[in-house]
C-alpha positions as CSV (number, residue, x, y, z in Angstrom):
1,X,3.7,-31.9,-12.5
2,X,5.8,-30.4,-15.3
3,X,5.8,-27.0,-17.1
4,X,5.9,-26.9,-20.8
5,X,8.2,-24.1,-21.9
6,X,9.9,-23.5,-25.2
7,X,9.2,-27.0,-26.5
8,X,10.7,-28.5,-23.4
9,X,9.2,-30.2,-20.3
10,X,10.5,-28.6,-17.1
11,X,10.2,-31.0,-14.2
12,X,8.3,-29.6,-11.1
13,X,7.0,-31.1,-7.9
14,X,3.3,-31.8,-7.4
15,X,2.9,-28.3,-6.0
16,X,4.6,-26.6,-8.9
17,X,8.1,-25.9,-7.5
18,X,11.0,-26.5,-9.9
19,X,12.9,-29.7,-9.1
20,X,16.1,-28.3,-10.5
21,X,16.8,-24.7,-9.4
22,X,19.2,-24.4,-12.4
23,X,16.0,-24.5,-14.6
24,X,15.0,-21.0,-13.2
25,X,15.3,-18.0,-15.5
26,X,13.5,-14.8,-16.0
27,X,11.6,-16.2,-19.0
28,X,10.5,-19.2,-17.1
29,X,9.5,-17.1,-14.1
30,X,7.3,-15.0,-16.4
31,X,5.8,-18.1,-17.9
32,X,5.0,-19.6,-14.5
33,X,3.5,-16.3,-13.3
34,X,1.3,-16.0,-16.3
35,X,0.0,-19.5,-15.6
36,X,-1.0,-18.0,-12.1
37,X,-2.6,-15.0,-13.9
38,X,0.1,-12.6,-12.9
39,X,1.9,-10.3,-15.3
40,X,5.2,-9.4,-13.7
41,X,6.1,-5.8,-13.1
42,X,9.3,-4.2,-11.9
43,X,8.1,-4.6,-8.3
44,X,7.4,-8.3,-8.9
45,X,11.0,-8.6,-10.2
46,X,12.4,-6.7,-7.2
47,X,10.7,-9.3,-4.9
48,X,11.7,-12.2,-7.0
49,X,15.3,-11.0,-7.2
50,X,15.3,-10.5,-3.4
51,X,14.1,-14.1,-2.9
52,X,16.6,-15.6,-5.2
53,X,19.4,-13.5,-3.7
54,X,18.5,-14.7,-0.2
55,X,18.3,-18.3,-1.2
56,X,21.4,-18.5,-3.3
57,X,23.6,-16.1,-1.4
58,X,22.4,-16.4,2.2
59,X,22.6,-20.1,3.1
60,X,19.3,-21.1,1.3
61,X,17.4,-18.6,3.4
62,X,13.7,-18.4,2.5
63,X,12.4,-15.1,4.0
64,X,9.0,-14.8,5.5
65,X,6.5,-12.1,4.8
66,X,7.8,-9.8,7.5
67,X,11.3,-9.9,6.2
68,X,10.0,-9.4,2.6
69,X,8.0,-6.4,3.7
70,X,11.0,-4.8,5.4
71,X,13.3,-5.5,2.5
72,X,10.8,-4.1,-0.1
73,X,10.1,-1.1,2.1
74,X,13.8,-0.2,2.0
75,X,14.1,-1.0,-1.7
76,X,11.2,1.2,-2.7
77,X,11.9,3.9,0.0
78,X,8.4,3.8,1.4
79,X,6.5,2.2,4.3
80,X,4.5,-0.7,3.0
81,X,1.8,-2.7,4.6
82,X,1.3,-6.4,4.2
83,X,-1.4,-5.7,1.6
84,X,1.1,-4.1,-0.8
85,X,3.1,-7.4,-0.9
86,X,0.1,-9.7,-1.2
87,X,-1.2,-7.6,-4.0
88,X,1.9,-8.8,-5.9
89,X,1.6,-12.4,-5.0
90,X,-1.9,-13.1,-3.5
91,X,-1.4,-16.7,-2.6
92,X,1.6,-15.8,-0.3
93,X,4.6,-13.6,-1.2
94,X,7.2,-16.0,0.2
95,X,5.6,-19.2,-1.2
96,X,4.0,-18.1,-4.5
97,X,6.8,-15.6,-5.1
98,X,9.4,-18.3,-4.3
99,X,7.7,-20.8,-6.7
100,X,7.7,-18.3,-9.5
101,X,11.3,-17.4,-8.7
102,X,12.2,-21.1,-9.3
103,X,13.2,-21.8,-5.7
104,X,12.4,-25.0,-3.8
105,X,9.3,-25.2,-1.6
106,X,9.8,-23.6,1.8
107,X,9.1,-26.0,4.7
108,X,8.5,-23.0,7.0
109,X,5.1,-22.6,8.5
110,X,3.3,-19.3,8.4
111,X,3.9,-16.3,6.4
112,X,4.4,-13.6,9.0
C-alpha cells in the first residue's frame, strides 16, 4: 500500500503504516487522517505528539490506551474516560493514532 501525497508515492505497509518514519510530517498525518475520515483538532495533535515523543525519545515505546489516557488527562487537566480517547481515534488510539502519526505498527496485543 502506498499513499499519494503532494505528487509523490509514500511507501506504507499493507496495513497503512509508513515504511520510513522519516516520511512522517504534520501535513502527511493530516492527509492520512482525512483518508480515515478524521479532521485533526488540537486534541488529536496533542495525542499524536505524545505518541511520536514516546516513540522517538523513549526507546521506541508505543504506549497503550491506559498510558495515553493518563498522559492526556494530565495534559488537558481533566479526568478522562476511555471513550474520550476513542472519540478521537475510534479504531484504537494507540494503533490508529500511531499509524496517522507515522509510527511503525505496534506488535503489542490489546489496547488497555
